[in-house]
VEXDRENVO-837649 format. One line per field, with one value per residue (C-alpha): residue number from 0; residue in three letters; x, y, z. Coordinates in pm, whole numbers. Example, Ala and Ser with C-alpha at 12.3 -4.5 7.8 and 13.67 -1.06 7.14 Angstrom:
REM residues 2
num <- [0/1]
residu <- [ALA/SER]
px <- [1230/1367]
py <- [-450/-106]
pz <- [780/714]
REM end
This chain:
REM residues 276
num <- [0/1/2/3/4/5/6/7/8/9/10/11/12/13/14/15/16/17/18/19/20/21/22/23/24/25/26/27/28/29/30/31/32/33/34/35/36/37/38/39/40/41/42/43/44/45/46/47/48/49/50/51/52/53/54/55/56/57/58/59/60/61/62/63/64/65/66/67/68/69/70/71/72/73/74/75/76/77/78/79/80/81/82/83/84/85/86/87/88/89/90/91/92/93/94/95/96/97/98/99/100/101/102/103/104/105/106/107/108/109/110/111/112/113/114/115/116/117/118/119/120/121/122/123/124/125/126/127/128/129/130/131/132/133/134/135/136/137/138/139/140/141/142/143/144/145/146/147/148/149/150/151/152/153/154/155/156/157/158/159/160/161/162/163/164/165/166/167/168/169/170/171/172/173/174/175/176/177/178/179/180/181/182/183/184/185/186/187/188/189/190/191/192/193/194/195/196/197/198/199/200/201/202/203/204/205/206/207/208/209/210/211/212/213/214/215/216/217/218/219/220/221/222/223/224/225/226/227/228/229/230/231/232/233/234/235/236/237/238/239/240/241/242/243/244/245/246/247/248/249/250/251/252/253/254/255/256/257/258/259/260/261/262/263/264/265/266/267/268/269/270/271/272/273/274/275]
residu <- [MET/ASN/ALA/ASP/LEU/HIS/CYS/HIS/SER/ASN/VAL/SER/ASP/GLY/LEU/PHE/ALA/PRO/ALA/ASP/VAL/ALA/ARG/ARG/ALA/HIS/ALA/GLY/GLY/VAL/GLU/LEU/TRP/ALA/LEU/THR/ASP/HIS/ASP/GLU/VAL/GLY/GLY/GLN/ALA/GLU/ALA/ARG/ARG/THR/ALA/GLN/GLU/LEU/GLY/MET/ARG/TYR/LEU/TYR/GLY/VAL/GLU/ILE/SER/VAL/THR/TRP/ALA/SER/ARG/THR/VAL/HIS/ILE/VAL/GLY/LEU/ASN/VAL/ASP/PRO/GLU/CYS/ALA/THR/LEU/VAL/ASP/GLY/LEU/TYR/ALA/THR/ARG/HIS/GLY/ARG/ALA/ALA/ARG/ALA/LYS/ALA/ILE/GLY/GLU/SER/LEU/GLY/GLU/LEU/GLY/ILE/ASP/GLY/ALA/TYR/GLU/GLY/ALA/LEU/ARG/TYR/VAL/SER/ASN/PRO/ASP/LEU/ILE/SER/ARG/THR/HIS/PHE/ALA/ARG/PHE/LEU/VAL/GLU/LYS/GLY/PHE/ALA/ALA/SER/THR/ALA/ASP/VAL/PHE/ASP/ARG/PHE/LEU/GLY/ASP/GLY/LYS/PRO/GLY/TYR/VAL/PRO/HIS/ARG/TRP/ALA/LYS/LEU/SER/ASP/ALA/VAL/THR/TRP/ILE/LYS/VAL/ALA/GLY/GLY/GLU/ALA/VAL/ILE/ALA/HIS/PRO/GLY/ARG/TYR/GLN/TYR/THR/PRO/THR/GLU/PHE/ASP/ALA/PHE/PHE/GLY/GLU/PHE/ILE/ASP/LEU/GLY/GLY/LYS/ALA/ILE/GLU/VAL/VAL/THR/GLY/SER/HIS/THR/PRO/ASP/GLN/TYR/ARG/GLU/TYR/ALA/ASP/VAL/ALA/ARG/ARG/PHE/GLY/PHE/GLU/ALA/SER/ARG/GLY/SER/ASP/PHE/HIS/ALA/PRO/GLY/GLU/SER/ARG/THR/GLU/LEU/GLY/SER/LEU/PRO/PRO/LEU/PRO/SER/ASP/LEU/LYS/PRO/VAL/TRP/GLU/ARG/TRP/LEU]
px <- [-5622/-5419/-5556/-5413/-5586/-5366/-5287/-5342/-5477/-5440/-5740/-5476/-5104/-5091/-5004/-5290/-5667/-5869/-5974/-5613/-5506/-5782/-5654/-5298/-5416/-5603/-5298/-5097/-5329/-5517/-5842/-5959/-5877/-5927/-5830/-5726/-5660/-5538/-5825/-6051/-6318/-6380/-6232/-6430/-6718/-6483/-6255/-6539/-6706/-6385/-6293/-6631/-6603/-6269/-6405/-6221/-6388/-6378/-6377/-6432/-6131/-5956/-5630/-5667/-5382/-5349/-5124/-5024/-4749/-4655/-4591/-4792/-4938/-5189/-5502/-5662/-6038/-6167/-6523/-6642/-6952/-6804/-7127/-7138/-7171/-6958/-6671/-6705/-6719/-6425/-6213/-6300/-6186/-5863/-5786/-5840/-5507/-5305/-5281/-5135/-4888/-4789/-4716/-4500/-4313/-4257/-4114/-3887/-3754/-3707/-3481/-3272/-3237/-3516/-3742/-4093/-4148/-4507/-4612/-4417/-4586/-4928/-4865/-4883/-5205/-5554/-5719/-5537/-5701/-5492/-5147/-4887/-4515/-4524/-4621/-4325/-4103/-4199/-4116/-3776/-3693/-3805/-3571/-3277/-3253/-3285/-3250/-3588/-3888/-3740/-3422/-3632/-3782/-3442/-3283/-3558/-3910/-3895/-3963/-3696/-3543/-3477/-3796/-4030/-4329/-4536/-4914/-5176/-5394/-5694/-5683/-5653/-5988/-6150/-6015/-6117/-6462/-6527/-6432/-6650/-6951/-6908/-6937/-6572/-6268/-5968/-5621/-5285/-5099/-4730/-4626/-4264/-4244/-4309/-4016/-4157/-3980/-4102/-4281/-4452/-4553/-4708/-4906/-5012/-5128/-5306/-5495/-5589/-5735/-5920/-6082/-6202/-5919/-5857/-5610/-5259/-5075/-4814/-4714/-4692/-4480/-4357/-4203/-3885/-3896/-3758/-4046/-4296/-4175/-4156/-4513/-4644/-4513/-4684/-5012/-4977/-4887/-5176/-5431/-5456/-5603/-5357/-5380/-5177/-5126/-4866/-4900/-4859/-4841/-4654/-4395/-4046/-4178/-4320/-4117/-4352/-4618/-4984/-5045/-4679/-4636/-4581/-4879/-4955/-4817/-5065/-5130/-5256/-5623/-5668/-5878/-6077/-6212/-6526/-6625/-6593]
py <- [-3922/-4136/-4000/-4106/-3903/-3960/-4299/-4495/-4828/-5014/-4819/-4554/-4612/-4803/-5171/-5312/-5331/-5080/-5346/-5452/-5090/-5062/-5368/-5233/-4900/-5074/-5286/-4963/-4821/-4580/-4457/-4215/-4306/-4179/-4345/-4070/-4227/-4006/-3854/-4152/-4244/-4599/-4758/-4559/-4801/-5094/-4879/-4745/-5085/-5251/-4960/-4980/-5356/-5300/-5026/-4734/-4402/-4322/-4010/-4032/-3887/-3815/-3656/-3430/-3354/-2980/-2770/-2442/-2216/-2487/-2747/-3031/-3000/-3219/-3119/-3370/-3360/-3492/-3582/-3553/-3716/-3973/-3977/-3601/-3558/-3241/-3420/-3743/-3560/-3340/-3639/-3813/-3508/-3495/-3860/-3813/-3790/-4010/-4284/-4047/-3912/-4266/-4360/-4048/-4148/-4493/-4332/-4104/-4401/-4593/-4314/-4376/-4744/-4872/-5070/-5191/-4952/-4865/-5228/-5311/-5034/-5157/-5485/-5292/-5108/-5220/-4934/-4815/-4472/-4425/-4525/-4306/-4254/-4484/-4777/-4701/-4677/-5027/-5164/-4992/-5135/-5480/-5462/-5338/-4986/-4839/-4951/-4819/-4623/-4313/-4370/-4385/-4043/-3899/-4025/-4067/-3948/-3649/-3301/-3211/-3559/-3737/-3946/-3678/-3575/-3279/-3297/-3028/-3128/-2954/-2589/-2512/-2333/-2643/-2883/-2669/-2607/-2978/-3062/-2786/-2876/-3236/-3114/-3166/-2972/-2900/-2968/-2883/-3215/-3246/-2885/-2972/-3158/-2851/-2657/-2305/-1990/-1820/-1561/-1832/-2021/-1706/-1656/-2022/-2019/-1687/-1811/-2132/-1929/-1696/-2002/-2127/-2363/-2389/-2670/-2797/-3122/-3065/-3412/-3639/-3927/-3702/-3453/-3465/-3378/-3033/-2988/-3082/-2774/-2559/-2625/-2602/-2245/-2197/-2319/-2069/-1782/-1838/-1965/-2310/-2610/-2900/-3248/-3566/-3863/-4122/-4096/-4473/-4656/-4980/-5130/-5028/-4743/-4518/-4337/-4435/-4689/-4617/-4477/-4437/-4059/-3832/-3623/-3275/-2987/-2931/-2565/-2643/-2714/-3058/-3047/-3347/-3186/-3064/-3421/-3593]
pz <- [6156/5918/5590/5254/4985/4681/4526/4206/4083/3754/3626/3549/3606/3934/3952/4161/4119/4326/4578/4629/4682/4942/5124/5115/5254/5535/5616/5638/5901/5677/5833/5563/5205/4850/4525/4281/3942/3659/3458/3534/3791/3668/3980/4233/4298/4365/4581/4796/4835/4951/5180/5351/5391/5566/5790/5630/5560/5190/4971/4597/4420/4091/3971/3669/3429/3360/3140/3302/3165/2914/3184/3332/3681/3859/4046/4281/4327/4661/4761/4402/4258/4017/3816/3758/3381/3373/3544/3346/3013/3106/3204/2878/2683/2885/2820/2447/2274/2510/2245/1986/2239/2339/1978/1948/2265/2115/1801/2007/2203/1877/1755/2067/1975/2198/1966/2043/2332/2242/2211/2527/2724/2612/2798/3124/3039/3138/2945/2626/2666/2980/2856/3026/3069/3371/3148/2921/3228/3341/2996/2993/3337/3223/2921/3125/2983/3333/3692/3809/3690/3855/3654/3335/3405/3492/3169/2909/2986/3219/3084/2830/2819/2484/2486/2624/2414/2538/2551/2599/2895/3052/3152/3523/3506/3352/3614/3911/3759/3693/4051/4197/3980/4098/4458/4544/4659/4434/4573/4415/4399/4500/4421/4494/4165/3948/3806/3834/3945/4266/4053/3847/4163/4309/3987/3982/4344/4291/3985/4167/4454/4217/4055/4394/4486/4859/4932/4864/4929/5197/5316/5013/4896/4615/4862/5063/5436/5350/5108/5380/5564/5252/5146/5499/5485/5147/5299/5583/5350/5108/5360/5198/5370/5373/5228/5272/5041/4951/4570/4582/4246/4315/4550/4444/4229/4500/4762/5042/5133/5185/5533/5626/5595/5897/6012/5889/6098/6381/6295/5943/5874/5713/5396/5517/5836/5660/5562/5899]
REM end
């Protein structure tokens, strides 16, 4: 099955409206789809309605920002109830503070000689509560400070870079609990992006399992082919179910298009099997 269970709309930091992301997924051959906006479920009704009109199966989804060992990781929730009060309230609390962080990022970039970055980033935001580094990246590309959004993160906004401002997100225990209470399954998103030591990764995976987490993204647009194999081995070693998703945000910003990833290794259990 061509499942794409990780992508974003302009409800968070994607470029297109949920309905347009649905149409792009369908055009890419996606059969089972989930929109997983950052810390927000406001686009779910539109995404599901359009997916059903196009004949795609749909899972409600979300991607929750988490701080673990002083670094940011993301936990995807699949098949959640987007009206669950515990989840909705938790996401609201997680979003709180983004505006203050964004202003601090604008000040940091100003110290580097990049004026008006906060106001420029706001032009790309549909909901000011969800302003993110991606919105700043688009502004910096527009003004010629970088060649691409990836270049922005490499030079300015990635962890430890001159414009980076840390933020304390949800706890791992909170994110997994909100997803479980909402009837969903927690998935570790794009583990290849996290700069942990092997010992830290083992501790992270162990805590996730102890909290009731059961799945990990293996084939994702944020991984290289070598990382597909690496995290397939992690799934086998820890007994994780496997997920697949493009992490699509916008053309030219994402490594891969919706629906274009290779299949999961045949010996891994897809996380979506239980819902078909």
